[in-house]
N, C-alpha and C positions, 0 to 999 in steps of 0.2 A: 741749822737753817730750819725755820718752822714752816708749817703749812700756811700760816698767815702770810709769810713772806712770799710764798708761791702765788697766793691769791692777789697780793698787792701788785705783783708783776703782771699777772693776767689782766687785772682791771685796768692798769695803766696802758698796757699794750692795746687792749680793745679800743680804748678811747683814741689813742694816737693813730692806730691803723685806720680807724673810721675817718679821722680828720685829714690825715696826710698820706694815706696809702701805705702799703708795706715798704716799697722802695724809698718812700719819702720819710721814713721813720728810722732813726738810728738807735742802736742799743743804748747809747748814752742818754738819748731823750727818754727812753723807757725807764732806765734806772733812776734818772733824776725825778721823773714823775712818780715812780714807785717808792722813792726814797730808800733805795738799796744800792749796792755796788755791783759792778759787772760780774764779779765772782758769783753772786747769787743767781744771776741768769744762767751762767754756765753750769752751776751746781744743779739747778732744777730742770733746765731744758737743754743744755749743751750748746745751743745756738739760737739765733733769731729765727731761723727757718723752722726749727723744731718747736719753738714757741708758737709761731703762727699755725703750724699743723695741729698742735693741741687745741688752740683756740677754736679752729674751724671744726675739729672733730667733736668738741663739746657741744657745738650747735647742731651740726649736720647728722651725726650718728643717731641721736634720738629722733630727728625728723625722718630719716630713712627707715629706722626700725618701725616707726608708726606707719609709714607708707606701706611697708611689706605686710604688716599685720592687717591693715585695712584691705589691701588687695587680696590677701589670703582669705579673709572673711567674705569678700565679695565673690570670689571664685568658688567658694564652697557651695554657693547657691546657684551655680551655673556660670555661663559666660556673661560677665558684666557688660552693660552697654557703655557707650562713650561717657555718659554722665557719671556712671559708677566708677569707671577707671579714673576720670578726672577728680572725682571727690577723694579717692584714695591718694592721689598725687598732691592735691592742693590743700586739703584740710590740715595736714601736719604742718605745712608752712604757716598757716594762719594761727595755729596753736603756738608755734615757736615765736612768731611775731608778737603775740600777746605776752608770752613769758619774757622776751627780751625787753619790750617796752616797759614792763612793770619793774624791771631791774634798773634800766637806764635808757632814756629815749635815744641815746646815740648808738646803742648796740645794733639795732637793725641796719643802720647805715654801714656799720663795720662789715656785716655779712654781704650787703649789696656791693660795697666797694671792692672787697676781696674777690668776689666772683665776677666782677666786671674787669678786673685787671688781667691783661693778656701777658702771661709769662710762662716760662718753662716750668717753674715751680708750681704755679696754679694748675697747669696742665697735668702734672703728675698727681697733685692732690686730688683733683676732680676725677681723674681716671681711676684712682683707687677708691674714692668715696662713692662713686656713682656707677661702677661697673655692674653690680647686681641690679641696681635700680633700672639702669638702662635696658638690660636684658629682659627683666620681668615686665616692665611697662611697655616696651616696644612690642613684645609678644602679645600683651593684653590689648593694646590698641590695634594690632594686626588682626586679632580675632573680632574686635568690635567694628573695624573698618576694613573689611576684606577687599574693597575696591581700590584702596590706596597702596602704593608701593612702599617699601621700607624707607626709601629715601624721602618720600613725601611725608610719611609719618614723623620721621626724624626732624625734618624741617619745621613742621607745624608744632611739634612739641618744643623745639627750640624757641619758637615764638611765645609759647606759654611760659617757658622759663624766663624769657625776657620780661614778661609782665610781672612775674613774681619778683625778679630782681629790682625792677622799678618800684614795686610796692614796698619792698624793704628799704629802698633809698629814701622814702618818705618825702619826696619832692613836693613842695607846696608852692602854688602860684595863685595870684589874685583871681578870684572867681572860679577856681578849680577845686572841687571838693577832694578831700583825702581819699586815696584809693582803698584804705582800710581803716574803718572806724572801730569803735570798741565792741561792736556786736559781731562775733565770729560767724554766726549763722547767716546774718545779712551779708557779710563780706563774701562768704562762700556762694550764696545765691547769686550775687552780682557777678562774681568771677565765672561761675558755671554758665551763666547766660551768654557771656562773651566767648569763653574758651570752647564750649560745646559747638558754637557756631563756627569758630575758627577750625576746629578739628574736622567738622563734617561739611565744610564748604565744598562746592563742586570744584573739580580740578580744571585747569586750563580755561 
C-alpha cells in the first residue's frame, strides 16, 4: 500500500465530507471516489472515524500551534490587549483558509461542516484538539477583560468561533460580499473591527 493510496483516500474523504457530512458519507463512497478497496482504508486508517480524525488534525494542529506561538510572542511583551489576543486567535485561521483554498475550494467547507456537526465523536475530537487553546485563551482574555466573568468570556468567544466557522463555510448570497477575500491583512482588519467590539461590549 503506497503513500499515494493514503493521499487518494484523504482527498476523496475531504471532498465527500464537505459535501455530505461525516454521517452522510459511507466508506464505500470514499473508496469508490478514491478508486481503492475498503481494505486500503482499513490498512491506512483502521476506520472511518480514524480517517476523519486524521483529516481534522492535519488542518487544526498547525492552526493551534500557530495560535500558541503568536500568543506566546504577545505575552512576552506584557499583557496583550483584546486586539492582540484576538489577532493570535484569528490570524492562523486566515492563513489556514488561504492554504486550503489554494489546494481545493471545497476544503474550507469541509472544516466548517465538520465543526458544525453535533455528535459525540466531534465532541471528543474538539475536546482533545482545543483543551490547551481553551485554557490559554480564556486566561488571556480574562487578563485583558477583567470585568467579564469566565462564563461571559466563554460565551463571547463562542460567538467569535461561530463567525470563523461561517467564514470557512464560504456562503455566498446575491449582494453579500465574501467574508474572506484574498488579502489576509484586510480580512484580519475587518474581523478585528467586529470581534473586538463583540468581546468588549458592555454586559447586560
